[in-house]
N, CA, C, O and the ligand as a Tripos MOL2 file, in Angstrom:
@<TRIPOS>MOLECULE
protein
  281   279    71     0     0
PROTEIN
NO_CHARGES

@<TRIPOS>ATOM
      1 N          14.3990   -9.7710   -7.4080 N.3       1 VAL1
      2 CA         13.2470   -9.2480   -8.3360 C.3       1 VAL1
      3 C          11.8320   -9.6450   -8.2450 C.2       1 VAL1
      4 O          11.4750  -10.7650   -8.6080 O.2       1 VAL1
      5 N          10.9880   -8.7460   -7.7600 N.am      2 THR2
      6 CA          9.5530   -9.1430   -7.6630 C.3       2 THR2
      7 C           8.7520   -8.6460   -8.9250 C.2       2 THR2
      8 O           9.0020   -7.6690   -9.6300 O.2       2 THR2
      9 N           7.6280   -9.6440   -9.0450 N.am      3 ASN3
     10 CA          6.8440   -9.0560   -9.8750 C.3       3 ASN3
     11 C           5.7820   -8.2210   -9.4800 C.2       3 ASN3
     12 O           4.9210   -7.9150  -10.3050 O.2       3 ASN3
     13 N           5.7360   -7.7940   -8.2570 N.am      4 LEU4
     14 CA          4.6020   -6.9120   -7.6780 C.3       4 LEU4
     15 C           5.1870   -5.5390   -7.5790 C.2       4 LEU4
     16 O           5.6070   -4.9880   -6.5610 O.2       4 LEU4
     17 N           5.1460   -5.0610   -8.8420 N.am      5 GLN5
     18 CA          5.6630   -3.5690   -9.0790 C.3       5 GLN5
     19 C           4.5130   -2.6620   -8.6510 C.2       5 GLN5
     20 O           3.3460   -3.0460   -8.7300 O.2       5 GLN5
     21 N           4.8280   -1.5330   -8.2260 N.am      6 PRO6
     22 CA          3.7620   -0.6770   -7.8760 C.3       6 PRO6
     23 C           2.7910   -0.2960   -9.2260 C.2       6 PRO6
     24 O           3.2700   -0.2810  -10.3600 O.2       6 PRO6
     25 N           1.5610   -0.0320   -8.9840 N.am      7 LEU7
     26 CA          0.7260    0.1420  -10.0810 C.3       7 LEU7
     27 C           0.4780    1.5280  -10.1830 C.2       7 LEU7
     28 O           0.0300    2.0420  -11.2070 O.2       7 LEU7
     29 N           0.7360    2.1050   -9.2250 N.am      8 LEU8
     30 CA          0.2510    3.6340   -9.2650 C.3       8 LEU8
     31 C           1.5810    4.4810   -9.6710 C.2       8 LEU8
     32 O           2.7240    4.0290   -9.6010 O.2       8 LEU8
     33 N           1.2390    5.7510  -10.0950 N.am      9 SER9
     34 CA          2.2640    6.5770  -10.5600 C.3       9 SER9
     35 C           3.5420    7.0190   -9.2470 C.2       9 SER9
     36 O           3.1300    7.1080   -8.0900 O.2       9 SER9
     37 N           4.4940    7.1770   -9.4280 N.am     10 ARG10
     38 CA          5.6010    7.1920   -8.5180 C.3      10 ARG10
     39 C           5.2880    8.4150   -7.4220 C.2      10 ARG10
     40 O           5.6070    8.3560   -6.2340 O.2      10 ARG10
     41 N           4.6020    9.5340   -8.0600 N.am     11 ASP11
     42 CA          4.2000   10.6250   -7.2660 C.3      11 ASP11
     43 C           3.0830   10.4530   -6.4920 C.2      11 ASP11
     44 O           2.6730   11.4200   -5.8490 O.2      11 ASP11
     45 N           2.5180    9.4060   -6.4360 N.am     12 ARG12
     46 CA          1.5240    8.9190   -5.4580 C.3      12 ARG12
     47 C           2.0970    8.4340   -4.2380 C.2      12 ARG12
     48 O           1.3900    8.1930   -3.2600 O.2      12 ARG12
     49 N           3.3390    8.2780   -4.2420 N.am     13 TYR13
     50 CA          3.9270    7.5650   -2.7680 C.3      13 TYR13
     51 C           5.0870    8.5350   -2.4060 C.2      13 TYR13
     52 O           5.7140    9.2570   -3.1800 O.2      13 TYR13
     53 N           5.2390    8.3940   -1.0450 N.am     14 THR14
     54 CA          6.4500    8.8950   -0.2460 C.3      14 THR14
     55 C           7.5110    7.9660   -0.8680 C.2      14 THR14
     56 O           7.3350    7.0130   -1.6270 O.2      14 THR14
     57 N           8.7620    8.5150   -0.3180 N.am     15 ASP15
     58 CA          9.7750    7.6610   -0.7480 C.3      15 ASP15
     59 C           9.7990    6.4320    0.1580 C.2      15 ASP15
     60 O          10.0850    5.3620   -0.3790 O.2      15 ASP15
     61 N           9.5540    6.4490    1.3630 N.am     16 GLU16
     62 CA          9.5340    5.1560    2.1260 C.3      16 GLU16
     63 C           8.2780    4.4150    1.8250 C.2      16 GLU16
     64 O           8.3220    3.2230    2.1270 O.2      16 GLU16
     65 N           7.2090    4.8310    1.3180 N.am     17 GLU17
     66 CA          6.2830    3.9450    0.7660 C.3      17 GLU17
     67 C           6.4770    3.2870   -0.6860 C.2      17 GLU17
     68 O           6.0720    2.1580   -0.9620 O.2      17 GLU17
     69 N           7.0420    4.0050   -1.4380 N.am     18 TRP18
     70 CA          7.6380    3.5720   -2.5910 C.3      18 TRP18
     71 C           8.5210    2.2700   -2.2630 C.2      18 TRP18
     72 O           8.2740    1.1410   -2.6870 O.2      18 TRP18
     73 N           9.5340    2.6090   -1.4800 N.am     19 GLY19
     74 CA         10.4980    1.3090   -1.0790 C.3      19 GLY19
     75 C           9.6810    0.2520   -0.6960 C.2      19 GLY19
     76 O           9.7800   -0.8700   -1.1930 O.2      19 GLY19
     77 N           8.8990    0.5470    0.1430 N.am     20 LEU20
     78 CA          8.0090   -0.8230    0.8370 C.3      20 LEU20
     79 C           7.2710   -1.5800   -0.5760 C.2      20 LEU20
     80 O           7.4160   -2.7640   -0.8820 O.2      20 LEU20
     81 N           6.5630   -0.6970   -1.2240 N.am     21 THR21
     82 CA          5.6830   -1.0990   -2.2970 C.3      21 THR21
     83 C           6.5790   -1.6880   -3.3630 C.2      21 THR21
     84 O           6.1940   -2.6300   -4.0560 O.2      21 THR21
     85 N           7.7560   -1.1450   -3.4920 N.am     22 SER22
     86 CA          8.5870   -1.8820   -4.4260 C.3      22 SER22
     87 C           9.1180   -3.1410   -4.0370 C.2      22 SER22
     88 O           9.4690   -4.0040   -4.8420 O.2      22 SER22
     89 N           9.1820   -3.2530   -2.6990 N.am     23 ALA23
     90 CA          9.8140   -4.5350   -2.1350 C.3      23 ALA23
     91 C           8.8420   -5.5810   -1.8570 C.2      23 ALA23
     92 O           9.1730   -6.6120   -1.2720 O.2      23 ALA23
     93 N           7.3610   -5.3010   -2.3500 N.am     24 GLY24
     94 CA          6.1350   -6.1910   -1.9440 C.3      24 GLY24
     95 C           5.7050   -6.1900   -0.7130 C.2      24 GLY24
     96 O           5.1810   -7.2040   -0.2510 O.2      24 GLY24
     97 N           5.8580   -5.0260    0.0390 N.am     25 ARG25
     98 CA          5.3830   -4.9780    1.4060 C.3      25 ARG25
     99 C           4.3090   -3.7620    1.4150 C.2      25 ARG25
    100 O           4.3380   -2.7960    0.6520 O.2      25 ARG25
    101 N           3.2690   -4.0280    2.5280 N.am     26 CYS26
    102 CA          2.3810   -3.0730    2.6870 C.3      26 CYS26
    103 C           2.7300   -2.0090    3.2450 C.2      26 CYS26
    104 O           3.4400   -2.0720    4.2480 O.2      26 CYS26
    105 N           2.2630   -0.6300    2.6640 N.am     27 SER27
    106 CA          2.9740    0.5530    3.0330 C.3      27 SER27
    107 C           1.7520    1.2930    3.6880 C.2      27 SER27
    108 O           1.6980    2.5220    3.7440 O.2      27 SER27
    109 N           0.8070    0.4890    4.1650 N.am     28 TRP28
    110 CA         -0.3020    1.1340    5.0100 C.3      28 TRP28
    111 C           0.3280    1.6300    6.3510 C.2      28 TRP28
    112 O           1.1870    1.0120    6.9800 O.2      28 TRP28
    113 N          -0.1960    2.7870    6.6870 N.am     29 ASN29
    114 CA          0.3390    3.4340    7.7240 C.3      29 ASN29
    115 C          -0.6380    3.1080    9.1290 C.2      29 ASN29
    116 O          -1.6430    3.7660    9.3970 O.2      29 ASN29
    117 N          -0.2030    2.1270    9.8360 N.am     30 THR30
    118 CA         -0.6270    1.7290   10.9450 C.3      30 THR30
    119 C          -0.9650    2.6030   12.2030 C.2      30 THR30
    120 O          -1.7870    2.2900   13.0640 O.2      30 THR30
    121 N          -0.1640    3.8130   12.1800 N.am     31 ALA31
    122 CA         -0.1590    4.6730   13.1670 C.3      31 ALA31
    123 C          -0.9270    6.1370   12.7150 C.2      31 ALA31
    124 O          -0.7280    7.2160   13.2750 O.2      31 ALA31
    125 N          -1.6470    5.9570   11.8200 N.am     32 PHE32
    126 CA         -2.4770    7.1830   11.5190 C.3      32 PHE32
    127 C          -2.8070    7.8190   12.4360 C.2      32 PHE32
    128 O          -3.3250    7.1670   13.3420 O.2      32 PHE32
    129 N          -2.6950    9.1250   12.6180 N.am     33 GLY33
    130 CA         -2.9860   10.0870   13.4670 C.3      33 GLY33
    131 C          -2.2500   10.3110   14.5740 C.2      33 GLY33
    132 O          -2.6970   11.0110   15.4820 O.2      33 GLY33
    133 N          -1.1040    9.7770   14.6280 N.am     34 THR34
    134 CA          0.1820    9.8740   15.4240 C.3      34 THR34
    135 C           1.0870   10.3310   14.8380 C.2      34 THR34
    136 O           1.1780   10.0820   13.6360 O.2      34 THR34
    137 N           2.1550   11.2280   15.5410 N.am     35 PRO35
    138 CA          3.1780   11.9010   14.7850 C.3      35 PRO35
    139 C           4.1770   10.9800   14.3030 C.2      35 PRO35
    140 O           5.1250   11.5050   13.7190 O.2      35 PRO35
    141 N           4.1800    9.4040   14.4410 N.am     36 SER36
    142 CA          5.2130    9.0130   13.8620 C.3      36 SER36
    143 C           4.4330    7.9520   12.8670 C.2      36 SER36
    144 O           3.3460    7.4540   13.1580 O.2      36 SER36
    145 N           5.1190    7.6980   11.7100 N.am     37 LEU37
    146 CA          4.6480    6.6160   10.6170 C.3      37 LEU37
    147 C           5.2840    5.2880   11.0840 C.2      37 LEU37
    148 O           6.4530    5.0620   11.3970 O.2      37 LEU37
    149 N           4.2650    4.5090   11.0510 N.am     38 THR38
    150 CA          4.6100    2.9480   11.2260 C.3      38 THR38
    151 C           3.6860    2.3010   10.0930 C.2      38 THR38
    152 O           2.4910    2.5030    9.8790 O.2      38 THR38
    153 N           4.5710    1.4800    9.4410 N.am     39 TYR39
    154 CA          4.1630    0.8160    8.2730 C.3      39 TYR39
    155 C           3.6450   -0.5820    8.5830 C.2      39 TYR39
    156 O           4.1690   -1.1740    9.5270 O.2      39 TYR39
    157 N           2.8900   -1.0410    8.0470 N.am     40 CYS40
    158 CA          2.2510   -2.3680    8.3370 C.3      40 CYS40
    159 C           3.4400   -3.4870    7.8640 C.2      40 CYS40
    160 O           3.8570   -4.3410    8.6460 O.2      40 CYS40
    161 N           3.9050   -3.3580    6.5160 N.am     41 ARG41
    162 CA          4.9740   -4.0440    6.0860 C.3      41 ARG41
    163 C           4.5890   -5.6940    5.7200 C.2      41 ARG41
    164 O           5.4350   -6.5070    5.3460 O.2      41 ARG41
    165 N           3.4390   -5.9340    5.8710 N.am     42 LYS42
    166 CA          3.2500   -7.6220    5.5220 C.3      42 LYS42
    167 C           3.4520   -7.7400    4.1530 C.2      42 LYS42
    168 O           3.3820   -6.7190    3.4690 O.2      42 LYS42
    169 N           3.7170   -8.9300    3.5810 N.am     43 PRO43
    170 CA          3.5380   -9.1790    2.3740 C.3      43 PRO43
    171 C           2.4630   -8.7330    1.4820 C.2      43 PRO43
    172 O           1.3160   -9.0690    1.7730 O.2      43 PRO43
    173 N           2.6840   -7.9870    0.3840 N.am     44 SER44
    174 CA          1.4340   -7.3450   -0.6960 C.3      44 SER44
    175 C           0.9130   -8.3950   -1.0950 C.2      44 SER44
    176 O           1.4990   -9.4700   -1.2220 O.2      44 SER44
    177 N          -0.6490   -8.0920   -1.4100 N.am     45 ASP45
    178 CA         -1.4090   -9.1940   -1.9530 C.3      45 ASP45
    179 C          -1.5260   -8.9180   -3.5130 C.2      45 ASP45
    180 O          -1.7940   -7.7780   -3.8940 O.2      45 ASP45
    181 N          -1.3640   -9.7560   -4.2470 N.am     46 PRO46
    182 CA         -0.9760   -9.7850   -5.8250 C.3      46 PRO46
    183 C          -2.3110   -8.8640   -6.3510 C.2      46 PRO46
    184 O          -2.1960   -8.0650   -7.2810 O.2      46 PRO46
    185 N          -3.3880   -9.0510   -5.7430 N.am     47 ARG47
    186 CA         -4.6420   -8.4100   -6.2660 C.3      47 ARG47
    187 C          -4.7390   -7.0220   -5.8510 C.2      47 ARG47
    188 O          -5.6340   -6.3400   -6.3490 O.2      47 ARG47
    189 N          -3.9180   -6.4950   -4.9830 N.am     48 SER48
    190 CA         -4.1290   -5.2370   -4.4890 C.3      48 SER48
    191 C          -3.4220   -4.1330   -5.4580 C.2      48 SER48
    192 O          -2.2330   -4.1540   -5.7770 O.2      48 SER48
    193 N          -4.3340   -3.2160   -5.8420 N.am     49 ALA49
    194 CA         -3.7410   -2.0940   -6.7000 C.3      49 ALA49
    195 C          -2.6570   -1.2810   -6.0510 C.2      49 ALA49
    196 O          -1.7940   -0.6730   -6.6840 O.2      49 ALA49
    197 N          -2.7570   -1.3100   -4.8420 N.am     50 TYR50
    198 CA         -1.8810   -0.3750   -4.1700 C.3      50 TYR50
    199 C          -0.7170   -1.3040   -3.3880 C.2      50 TYR50
    200 O           0.1280   -0.7810   -2.6620 O.2      50 TYR50
    201 N          -0.7740   -2.4910   -3.5890 N.am     51 ARG51
    202 CA          0.2500   -3.4060   -3.0280 C.3      51 ARG51
    203 C           0.0970   -3.5110   -1.5400 C.2      51 ARG51
    204 O           1.0440   -3.9060   -0.8590 O.2      51 ARG51
    205 N          -1.1040   -3.1600   -0.9780 N.am     52 PHE52
    206 CA         -1.2070   -3.3720    0.3040 C.3      52 PHE52
    207 C          -1.4780   -4.9640    0.7030 C.2      52 PHE52
    208 O          -1.8940   -5.7380   -0.1590 O.2      52 PHE52
    209 N          -1.2280   -5.3810    1.9950 N.am     53 CYS53
    210 CA         -1.5160   -6.7770    2.3960 C.3      53 CYS53
    211 C          -3.1280   -7.0370    2.2650 C.2      53 CYS53
    212 O          -3.9010   -6.1210    1.9850 O.2      53 CYS53
    213 N          -3.5550   -8.3980    2.5010 N.am     54 THR54
    214 CA         -4.6600   -8.6230    2.1680 C.3      54 THR54
    215 C          -5.8120   -7.7060    2.8980 C.2      54 THR54
    216 O          -6.7860   -7.1850    2.3540 O.2      54 THR54
    217 N          -5.4360   -7.6540    4.2630 N.am     55 ASP55
    218 CA         -6.2250   -6.9830    4.9880 C.3      55 ASP55
    219 C          -6.8120   -5.6260    4.7160 C.2      55 ASP55
    220 O          -7.9350   -5.1310    4.6140 O.2      55 ASP55
    221 N          -5.2520   -5.1520    4.6270 N.am     56 HIS56
    222 CA         -5.5340   -3.6230    4.3030 C.3      56 HIS56
    223 C          -6.0380   -3.3130    2.9810 C.2      56 HIS56
    224 O          -6.6890   -2.2760    2.8490 O.2      56 HIS56
    225 N          -5.8230   -4.0900    1.9490 N.am     57 ASP57
    226 CA         -6.4680   -3.9770    0.5010 C.3      57 ASP57
    227 C          -8.1380   -4.1980    0.9610 C.2      57 ASP57
    228 O          -8.9680   -3.4410    0.4560 O.2      57 ASP57
    229 N          -8.4480   -4.9440    1.6420 N.am     58 PHE58
    230 CA         -9.7860   -5.0190    1.9370 C.3      58 PHE58
    231 C         -10.6090   -3.8710    2.5960 C.2      58 PHE58
    232 O         -11.8090   -3.6330    2.4660 O.2      58 PHE58
    233 N          -9.6170   -3.1830    3.3760 N.am     59 ASP59
    234 CA        -10.1600   -2.0520    4.1890 C.3      59 ASP59
    235 C         -10.3010   -1.0550    3.0250 C.2      59 ASP59
    236 O         -11.4140   -0.5810    2.8000 O.2      59 ASP59
    237 N          -9.2730   -0.7180    2.2940 N.am     60 ILE60
    238 CA         -9.2760    0.5350    1.1610 C.3      60 ILE60
    239 C         -10.4130    0.4320    0.0950 C.2      60 ILE60
    240 O         -11.0690    1.3720   -0.3550 O.2      60 ILE60
    241 N         -10.5280   -0.9710   -0.2410 N.am     61 ARG61
    242 CA        -11.8200   -1.2100   -0.9080 C.3      61 ARG61
    243 C         -12.9840   -0.7710   -0.7130 C.2      61 ARG61
    244 O         -13.7690   -0.2910   -1.5310 O.2      61 ARG61
    245 N         -13.1520   -1.0130    0.8770 N.am     62 GLU62
    246 CA        -14.4860   -0.5280    1.5580 C.3      62 GLU62
    247 C         -14.5650    0.9950    1.4410 C.2      62 GLU62
    248 O         -15.5070    1.6530    0.9980 O.2      62 GLU62
    249 N         -13.3350    1.4530    1.9500 N.am     63 ASP63
    250 CA        -13.2470    2.7830    2.1290 C.3      63 ASP63
    251 C         -13.4550    3.6440    0.7530 C.2      63 ASP63
    252 O         -14.1970    4.6240    0.6910 O.2      63 ASP63
    253 N         -12.8080    3.2110   -0.1700 N.am     64 TYR64
    254 CA        -12.7490    3.9260   -1.6740 C.3      64 TYR64
    255 C         -13.7690    3.6830   -2.5600 C.2      64 TYR64
    256 O         -14.0830    4.4550   -3.4660 O.2      64 TYR64
    257 N         -14.4060    2.4100   -2.2740 N.am     65 GLY65
    258 CA        -15.5160    2.0510   -3.2420 C.3      65 GLY65
    259 C         -15.3680    2.2770   -4.5920 C.2      65 GLY65
    260 O         -14.4830    1.5350   -5.0170 O.2      65 GLY65
    261 N         -15.9250    3.0960   -5.6140 N.am     66 ALA66
    262 CA        -15.7220    3.0870   -6.8480 C.3      66 ALA66
    263 C         -14.2860    3.7600   -7.3590 C.2      66 ALA66
    264 O         -13.8000    3.6570   -8.4860 O.2      66 ALA66
    265 N         -13.7090    4.5250   -6.1380 N.am     67 ASP67
    266 CA        -12.4150    5.1940   -6.5410 C.3      67 ASP67
    267 C         -11.4480    4.1890   -6.3460 C.2      67 ASP67
    268 O         -10.3560    4.6120   -6.7250 O.2      67 ASP67
    269 N         -11.3830    2.9680   -5.8890 N.am     68 TYR68
    270 CA        -10.4630    2.2190   -5.6850 C.3      68 TYR68
    271 C          -9.4890    2.0340   -7.0950 C.2      68 TYR68
    272 O          -9.8970    1.9910   -8.2560 O.2      68 TYR68
    273 N          -8.1840    1.9450   -6.6510 N.am     69 GLY69
    274 CA         -7.3400    1.9190   -7.8590 C.3      69 GLY69
    275 C          -6.9240    3.0720   -8.6060 C.2      69 GLY69
    276 O          -6.0360    3.0210   -9.4570 O.2      69 GLY69
    277 N          -7.6620    4.2850   -8.2460 N.am     70 LYS70
    278 CA         -7.4220    5.5380   -9.0540 C.3      70 LYS70
    279 C          -6.4090    6.5610   -8.4090 C.2      70 LYS70
    280 O          -6.1440    7.6150   -8.9870 O.2      70 LYS70
    281 ZN         -0.7980   -4.2020    5.6780 Zn       71 ZN71
@<TRIPOS>BOND
     1     1     2 1
     2     2     3 1
     3     3     4 2
     4     3     5 am
     5     5     6 1
     6     6     7 1
     7     7     8 2
     8     7     9 am
     9     9    10 1
    10    10    11 1
    11    11    12 2
    12    11    13 am
    13    13    14 1
    14    14    15 1
    15    15    16 2
    16    15    17 am
    17    17    18 1
    18    18    19 1
    19    19    20 2
    20    19    21 am
    21    21    22 1
    22    22    23 1
    23    23    24 2
    24    23    25 am
    25    25    26 1
    26    26    27 1
    27    27    28 2
    28    27    29 am
    29    29    30 1
    30    30    31 1
    31    31    32 2
    32    31    33 am
    33    33    34 1
    34    34    35 1
    35    35    36 2
    36    35    37 am
    37    37    38 1
    38    38    39 1
    39    39    40 2
    40    39    41 am
    41    41    42 1
    42    42    43 1
    43    43    44 2
    44    43    45 am
    45    45    46 1
    46    46    47 1
    47    47    48 2
    48    47    49 am
    49    49    50 1
    50    50    51 1
    51    51    52 2
    52    51    53 am
    53    53    54 1
    54    54    55 1
    55    55    56 2
    56    55    57 am
    57    57    58 1
    58    58    59 1
    59    59    60 2
    60    59    61 am
    61    61    62 1
    62    62    63 1
    63    63    64 2
    64    63    65 am
    65    65    66 1
    66    66    67 1
    67    67    68 2
    68    67    69 am
    69    69    70 1
    70    70    71 1
    71    71    72 2
    72    71    73 am
    73    73    74 1
    74    74    75 1
    75    75    76 2
    76    75    77 am
    77    77    78 1
    78    78    79 1
    79    79    80 2
    80    79    81 am
    81    81    82 1
    82    82    83 1
    83    83    84 2
    84    83    85 am
    85    85    86 1
    86    86    87 1
    87    87    88 2
    88    87    89 am
    89    89    90 1
    90    90    91 1
    91    91    92 2
    92    91    93 am
    93    93    94 1
    94    94    95 1
    95    95    96 2
    96    95    97 am
    97    97    98 1
    98    98    99 1
    99    99   100 2
   100    99   101 am
   101   101   102 1
   102   102   103 1
   103   103   104 2
   104   103   105 am
   105   105   106 1
   106   106   107 1
   107   107   108 2
   108   107   109 am
   109   109   110 1
   110   110   111 1
   111   111   112 2
   112   111   113 am
   113   113   114 1
   114   114   115 1
   115   115   116 2
   116   115   117 am
   117   117   118 1
   118   118   119 1
   119   119   120 2
   120   119   121 am
   121   121   122 1
   122   122   123 1
   123   123   124 2
   124   123   125 am
   125   125   126 1
   126   126   127 1
   127   127   128 2
   128   127   129 am
   129   129   130 1
   130   130   131 1
   131   131   132 2
   132   131   133 am
   133   133   134 1
   134   134   135 1
   135   135   136 2
   136   135   137 am
   137   137   138 1
   138   138   139 1
   139   139   140 2
   140   139   141 am
   141   141   142 1
   142   142   143 1
   143   143   144 2
   144   143   145 am
   145   145   146 1
   146   146   147 1
   147   147   148 2
   148   147   149 am
   149   149   150 1
   150   150   151 1
   151   151   152 2
   152   151   153 am
   153   153   154 1
   154   154   155 1
   155   155   156 2
   156   155   157 am
   157   157   158 1
   158   158   159 1
   159   159   160 2
   160   159   161 am
   161   161   162 1
   162   162   163 1
   163   163   164 2
   164   163   165 am
   165   165   166 1
   166   166   167 1
   167   167   168 2
   168   167   169 am
   169   169   170 1
   170   170   171 1
   171   171   172 2
   172   171   173 am
   173   173   174 1
   174   174   175 1
   175   175   176 2
   176   175   177 am
   177   177   178 1
   178   178   179 1
   179   179   180 2
   180   179   181 am
   181   181   182 1
   182   182   183 1
   183   183   184 2
   184   183   185 am
   185   185   186 1
   186   186   187 1
   187   187   188 2
   188   187   189 am
   189   189   190 1
   190   190   191 1
   191   191   192 2
   192   191   193 am
   193   193   194 1
   194   194   195 1
   195   195   196 2
   196   195   197 am
   197   197   198 1
   198   198   199 1
   199   199   200 2
   200   199   201 am
   201   201   202 1
   202   202   203 1
   203   203   204 2
   204   203   205 am
   205   205   206 1
   206   206   207 1
   207   207   208 2
   208   207   209 am
   209   209   210 1
   210   210   211 1
   211   211   212 2
   212   211   213 am
   213   213   214 1
   214   214   215 1
   215   215   216 2
   216   215   217 am
   217   217   218 1
   218   218   219 1
   219   219   220 2
   220   219   221 am
   221   221   222 1
   222   222   223 1
   223   223   224 2
   224   223   225 am
   225   225   226 1
   226   226   227 1
   227   227   228 2
   228   227   229 am
   229   229   230 1
   230   230   231 1
   231   231   232 2
   232   231   233 am
   233   233   234 1
   234   234   235 1
   235   235   236 2
   236   235   237 am
   237   237   238 1
   238   238   239 1
   239   239   240 2
   240   239   241 am
   241   241   242 1
   242   242   243 1
   243   243   244 2
   244   243   245 am
   245   245   246 1
   246   246   247 1
   247   247   248 2
   248   247   249 am
   249   249   250 1
   250   250   251 1
   251   251   252 2
   252   251   253 am
   253   253   254 1
   254   254   255 1
   255   255   256 2
   256   255   257 am
   257   257   258 1
   258   258   259 1
   259   259   260 2
   260   259   261 am
   261   261   262 1
   262   262   263 1
   263   263   264 2
   264   263   265 am
   265   265   266 1
   266   266   267 1
   267   267   268 2
   268   267   269 am
   269   269   270 1
   270   270   271 1
   271   271   272 2
   272   271   273 am
   273   273   274 1
   274   274   275 1
   275   275   276 2
   276   275   277 am
   277   277   278 1
   278   278   279 1
   279   279   280 2
@<TRIPOS>SUBSTRUCTURE
     1 VAL1         2 RESIDUE 1 A VAL
     2 THR2         6 RESIDUE 1 A THR
     3 ASN3        10 RESIDUE 1 A ASN
     4 LEU4        14 RESIDUE 1 A LEU
     5 GLN5        18 RESIDUE 1 A GLN
     6 PRO6        22 RESIDUE 1 A PRO
     7 LEU7        26 RESIDUE 1 A LEU
     8 LEU8        30 RESIDUE 1 A LEU
     9 SER9        34 RESIDUE 1 A SER
    10 ARG10       38 RESIDUE 1 A ARG
    11 ASP11       42 RESIDUE 1 A ASP
    12 ARG12       46 RESIDUE 1 A ARG
    13 TYR13       50 RESIDUE 1 A TYR
    14 THR14       54 RESIDUE 1 A THR
    15 ASP15       58 RESIDUE 1 A ASP
    16 GLU16       62 RESIDUE 1 A GLU
    17 GLU17       66 RESIDUE 1 A GLU
    18 TRP18       70 RESIDUE 1 A TRP
    19 GLY19       74 RESIDUE 1 A GLY
    20 LEU20       78 RESIDUE 1 A LEU
    21 THR21       82 RESIDUE 1 A THR
    22 SER22       86 RESIDUE 1 A SER
    23 ALA23       90 RESIDUE 1 A ALA
    24 GLY24       94 RESIDUE 1 A GLY
    25 ARG25       98 RESIDUE 1 A ARG
    26 CYS26      102 RESIDUE 1 A CYS
    27 SER27      106 RESIDUE 1 A SER
    28 TRP28      110 RESIDUE 1 A TRP
    29 ASN29      114 RESIDUE 1 A ASN
    30 THR30      118 RESIDUE 1 A THR
    31 ALA31      122 RESIDUE 1 A ALA
    32 PHE32      126 RESIDUE 1 A PHE
    33 GLY33      130 RESIDUE 1 A GLY
    34 THR34      134 RESIDUE 1 A THR
    35 PRO35      138 RESIDUE 1 A PRO
    36 SER36      142 RESIDUE 1 A SER
    37 LEU37      146 RESIDUE 1 A LEU
    38 THR38      150 RESIDUE 1 A THR
    39 TYR39      154 RESIDUE 1 A TYR
    40 CYS40      158 RESIDUE 1 A CYS
    41 ARG41      162 RESIDUE 1 A ARG
    42 LYS42      166 RESIDUE 1 A LYS
    43 PRO43      170 RESIDUE 1 A PRO
    44 SER44      174 RESIDUE 1 A SER
    45 ASP45      178 RESIDUE 1 A ASP
    46 PRO46      182 RESIDUE 1 A PRO
    47 ARG47      186 RESIDUE 1 A ARG
    48 SER48      190 RESIDUE 1 A SER
    49 ALA49      194 RESIDUE 1 A ALA
    50 TYR50      198 RESIDUE 1 A TYR
    51 ARG51      202 RESIDUE 1 A ARG
    52 PHE52      206 RESIDUE 1 A PHE
    53 CYS53      210 RESIDUE 1 A CYS
    54 THR54      214 RESIDUE 1 A THR
    55 ASP55      218 RESIDUE 1 A ASP
    56 HIS56      222 RESIDUE 1 A HIS
    57 ASP57      226 RESIDUE 1 A ASP
    58 PHE58      230 RESIDUE 1 A PHE
    59 ASP59      234 RESIDUE 1 A ASP
    60 ILE60      238 RESIDUE 1 A ILE
    61 ARG61      242 RESIDUE 1 A ARG
    62 GLU62      246 RESIDUE 1 A GLU
    63 ASP63      250 RESIDUE 1 A ASP
    64 TYR64      254 RESIDUE 1 A TYR
    65 GLY65      258 RESIDUE 1 A GLY
    66 ALA66      262 RESIDUE 1 A ALA
    67 ASP67      266 RESIDUE 1 A ASP
    68 TYR68      270 RESIDUE 1 A TYR
    69 GLY69      274 RESIDUE 1 A GLY
    70 LYS70      278 RESIDUE 1 A LYS
    71 ZN71       281 GROUP 0 **** ****
Protein backbone atom coordinates (compact mmCIF):
# COMPACT_ATOMS: atom_id res chain seq x y z
CA VAL A 1 0.00 0.00 0.00
CA THR A 2 1.32 3.40 -0.96
CA ASN A 3 0.36 6.76 0.42
CA LEU A 4 0.96 8.27 -3.01
CA GLN A 5 -2.56 8.01 -4.33
CA PRO A 6 -3.43 10.05 -7.40
CA LEU A 7 -4.72 13.49 -6.50
CA LEU A 8 -6.70 14.22 -9.63
CA SER A 9 -10.01 12.64 -10.56
CA ARG A 10 -10.03 9.24 -12.19
CA ASP A 11 -11.30 10.59 -15.50
CA ARG A 12 -8.13 12.62 -15.93
CA TYR A 13 -6.14 9.45 -16.47
CA THR A 14 -6.10 6.67 -18.99
CA ASP A 15 -6.20 3.16 -17.55
CA GLU A 16 -2.46 2.80 -18.00
CA GLU A 17 -1.71 6.18 -16.45
CA TRP A 18 -3.97 5.37 -13.53
CA GLY A 19 -2.17 2.09 -12.96
CA LEU A 20 1.23 3.76 -12.94
CA THR A 21 0.10 6.67 -10.82
CA SER A 22 -1.58 4.39 -8.29
CA ALA A 23 1.65 2.40 -8.07
CA GLY A 24 3.69 5.52 -7.34
CA ARG A 25 5.24 5.71 -10.78
CA CYS A 26 5.61 8.63 -13.15
CA SER A 27 3.04 8.41 -15.97
CA TRP A 28 4.74 11.04 -18.13
CA ASN A 29 4.74 9.97 -21.77
CA THR A 30 8.37 10.15 -22.87
CA ALA A 31 7.53 9.32 -26.49
CA PHE A 32 5.16 12.20 -27.09
CA GLY A 33 4.39 12.69 -30.77
CA THR A 34 5.25 9.14 -31.74
CA PRO A 35 2.66 6.43 -32.37
CA SER A 36 3.61 4.46 -29.29
CA LEU A 37 3.27 5.47 -25.67
CA THR A 38 6.29 5.06 -23.44
CA TYR A 39 5.92 5.97 -19.81
CA CYS A 40 8.70 7.32 -17.66
CA ARG A 41 7.92 4.97 -14.73
CA LYS A 42 10.38 6.57 -12.32
CA PRO A 43 9.23 6.80 -8.68
CA SER A 44 6.70 9.56 -8.09
CA ASP A 45 7.71 12.70 -6.27
CA PRO A 46 5.50 13.03 -3.15
CA ARG A 47 5.17 16.75 -3.87
CA SER A 48 3.89 16.22 -7.40
CA ALA A 49 0.13 16.76 -7.79
CA TYR A 50 0.31 14.50 -10.84
CA ARG A 51 2.53 11.93 -9.18
CA PHE A 52 5.21 12.54 -11.73
CA CYS A 53 8.87 12.02 -10.92
CA THR A 54 10.86 15.02 -9.70
CA ASP A 55 12.16 15.95 -13.15
CA HIS A 56 8.82 15.74 -14.92
CA ASP A 57 7.01 17.49 -12.11
CA PHE A 58 9.46 20.35 -12.56
CA ASP A 59 8.77 20.38 -16.29
CA ILE A 60 5.00 20.48 -15.89
CA ARG A 61 5.17 23.24 -13.28
CA GLU A 62 7.09 25.27 -15.84
CA ASP A 63 4.61 24.47 -18.60
CA TYR A 64 1.36 24.86 -16.66
CA GLY A 65 2.28 27.79 -14.48
CA ALA A 66 -0.78 28.95 -12.54
CA ASP A 67 -2.82 26.03 -13.88
CA TYR A 68 -0.59 23.46 -12.17
CA GLY A 69 -2.64 20.90 -10.27
CA LYS A 70 -5.96 21.88 -11.84
ZN1 LIG B 1 9.09 11.09 -15.02
